[in-house]
C-alpha positions as CSV (number, residue, x, y, z in Angstrom):
1,M,20.7,-11.1,-4.7
2,R,18.1,-13.4,-6.3
3,R,17.5,-15.0,-2.9
4,R,16.8,-11.7,-1.3
5,T,14.4,-10.7,-4.1
6,T,12.6,-14.1,-3.7
7,V,12.3,-13.7,0.1
8,L,11.1,-10.1,-0.2
9,L,8.5,-11.0,-2.9
10,G,7.3,-13.8,-0.7
11,L,7.0,-11.4,2.3
12,V,5.1,-8.8,0.3
13,T,2.7,-11.4,-1.0
14,L,2.1,-12.7,2.5
15,A,1.6,-9.2,3.9
16,V,-1.0,-8.4,1.3
17,L,-2.9,-11.7,1.0
18,L,-2.9,-13.2,4.5
19,P,-5.3,-11.9,7.2
20,P,-3.8,-11.2,10.6
21,P,-4.3,-13.6,13.4
22,A,-7.5,-12.9,15.3
23,A,-5.5,-11.6,18.3
24,L,-4.0,-8.9,16.1
25,A,-7.0,-8.1,14.0
26,D,-7.6,-4.7,15.7
27,P,-5.7,-2.2,13.4
28,T,-5.8,0.4,16.1
29,A,-4.1,-1.7,18.8
30,P,-0.6,-0.6,19.7
31,A,2.2,-3.1,18.9
32,D,3.3,-3.5,22.5
33,G,-0.2,-3.5,24.0
34,A,0.5,-0.2,25.7
35,G,-0.5,3.4,24.8
36,S,-3.4,5.6,25.5
37,G,-4.4,6.7,22.0
38,T,-5.9,4.9,19.2
39,T,-5.9,5.6,15.5
40,T,-9.0,5.1,13.4
41,L,-8.4,4.3,9.8
42,P,-10.8,5.7,7.1
43,G,-12.7,3.3,5.0
44,M,-11.3,2.5,1.5
45,P,-13.8,2.2,-1.3
46,E,-13.5,-0.4,-4.0
47,R,-15.1,1.9,-6.5
48,L,-16.8,5.3,-6.5
49,P,-20.4,5.3,-5.4
50,E,-23.1,5.9,-8.0
51,G,-23.9,9.6,-8.4
52,Q,-20.6,10.8,-6.9
53,D,-19.0,13.4,-9.1
54,G,-15.2,13.8,-8.8
55,C,-12.6,11.7,-7.2
56,T,-12.1,10.4,-3.7
57,T,-10.4,13.1,-1.6
58,H,-7.6,12.6,0.9
59,R,-9.1,11.6,4.2
60,G,-6.2,10.5,6.3
61,R,-3.9,12.3,8.7
62,P,-0.3,11.5,9.5
63,T,0.5,9.6,12.6
64,S,3.9,9.1,14.3
65,A,2.9,5.7,15.7
66,A,4.3,2.7,13.9
67,P,1.4,0.3,12.9
68,W,1.2,-3.0,14.8
69,T,1.8,-4.8,11.5
70,R,5.4,-3.6,11.4
71,R,6.2,-5.7,14.5
72,S,3.9,-8.7,13.7
73,L,5.5,-9.0,10.2
74,G,9.0,-8.6,11.6
75,L,9.8,-5.8,9.1
76,D,12.7,-4.4,11.1
77,Q,14.4,-7.8,10.8
78,V,13.4,-8.2,7.1
79,W,14.8,-4.7,6.3
80,K,18.3,-5.9,7.5
81,L,18.2,-8.2,4.5
82,S,16.5,-5.8,2.0
83,R,14.3,-2.8,1.7
84,G,13.3,-3.7,-1.8
85,R,15.9,-1.7,-3.8
86,G,16.1,-3.0,-7.3
87,T,12.7,-4.7,-7.1
88,T,9.6,-3.6,-9.0
89,V,6.1,-4.7,-7.8
90,A,3.1,-4.5,-10.1
91,V,-0.1,-3.1,-8.6
92,V,-3.1,-4.0,-10.8
93,G,-6.3,-2.2,-9.9
94,T,-7.6,1.4,-9.9
95,G,-4.3,2.9,-10.9
96,V,-1.6,4.5,-8.7
97,S,-0.9,8.2,-8.2
98,A,2.7,9.3,-7.8
99,V,1.5,12.4,-6.0
100,P,1.8,11.1,-2.4
101,A,5.3,11.8,-1.0
102,V,5.7,8.2,0.2
103,L,5.7,7.0,-3.5
104,A,7.3,10.0,-5.2
105,G,9.7,9.2,-8.0
106,R,9.1,5.4,-7.8
107,V,5.9,4.9,-9.8
108,T,5.9,3.8,-13.5
109,A,2.4,3.6,-15.1
110,V,1.2,1.6,-18.0
111,G,-1.2,3.8,-20.0
112,A,-3.7,5.7,-17.9
113,A,-2.8,3.9,-14.7
114,D,-1.0,7.0,-13.4
115,R,-4.4,8.4,-12.3
116,D,-6.3,6.8,-9.4
117,C,-9.7,8.5,-8.9
118,V,-10.8,5.8,-6.3
119,G,-7.6,5.8,-4.2
120,R,-7.5,2.0,-3.7
121,G,-4.5,1.3,-6.0
122,T,-2.5,4.1,-4.4
123,F,-3.3,2.8,-1.0
124,Q,-2.2,-0.7,-1.9
125,A,1.0,0.7,-3.5
126,G,1.7,2.5,-0.2
127,L,1.3,-0.8,1.7
128,V,3.8,-2.4,-0.6
129,A,6.4,0.4,-1.1
130,G,5.5,3.5,0.9
131,A,8.7,5.2,2.0
132,S,9.3,6.4,5.6
133,L,8.9,10.1,6.0
134,P,10.0,12.2,9.0
135,G,7.3,12.3,11.7
136,Q,5.4,9.4,10.3
137,G,5.5,5.9,11.7
138,F,4.3,4.2,8.6
139,S,6.4,2.5,6.0
140,G,5.5,0.0,3.3
141,V,6.8,-3.6,3.4
142,A,9.5,-2.8,0.8
143,P,10.0,1.0,1.1
144,A,12.8,1.2,-1.5
145,A,10.9,-0.9,-4.2
146,R,9.4,0.7,-7.3
147,I,5.8,0.3,-8.4
148,L,4.5,-0.6,-11.8
149,A,0.9,0.7,-12.0
150,V,-1.4,-1.3,-14.2
151,R,-5.1,-0.4,-14.6
152,G,-7.5,-3.3,-14.1
153,T,-10.6,-1.3,-13.6
154,G,-12.4,1.7,-15.2
155,E,-11.7,5.2,-13.8
156,R,-14.5,4.8,-11.2
157,G,-13.2,1.4,-10.0
158,E,-15.7,-0.8,-11.9
159,P,-14.1,-4.1,-13.0
160,D,-13.0,-4.2,-16.6
161,P,-12.2,-7.6,-18.0
162,A,-10.8,-6.1,-21.2
163,L,-8.2,-4.2,-19.2
164,L,-7.2,-7.3,-17.3
165,A,-6.9,-9.3,-20.5
166,A,-4.6,-6.7,-22.1
């Protein structure tokens, strides 16, 4: 079990930190090189723009296509070993909302990290542990893992060294 957790943690780290090879850098490219449609991903802000009142709104739309990263990372093979059950991954950033269905019931927050006005921390948590939903091709690297949300920024996404030090 410890070996599986170590392997899974290593894969999650690689998936988040390593850039894709140049040949795979187009996020809209189908995994098999075929397909007529493309998907355009919305931009993800690091922080809320000056003067913006209110939080970032939902801008995405569900897609049934599996992202190219699923194949390039070999997730179908990894999931034969583990889907992350019993593993908790900390996401330090703008907070993580448990509202999206892909994260429902699997987010534990430290302090005010259960609110994510910017959306970046919730997006990152989805990459790590987003569950598969019917009709959607997306799944996180470890779809059965839990998320520990830790705030490392202010509510608007501005860096806060005091929060990181705590």
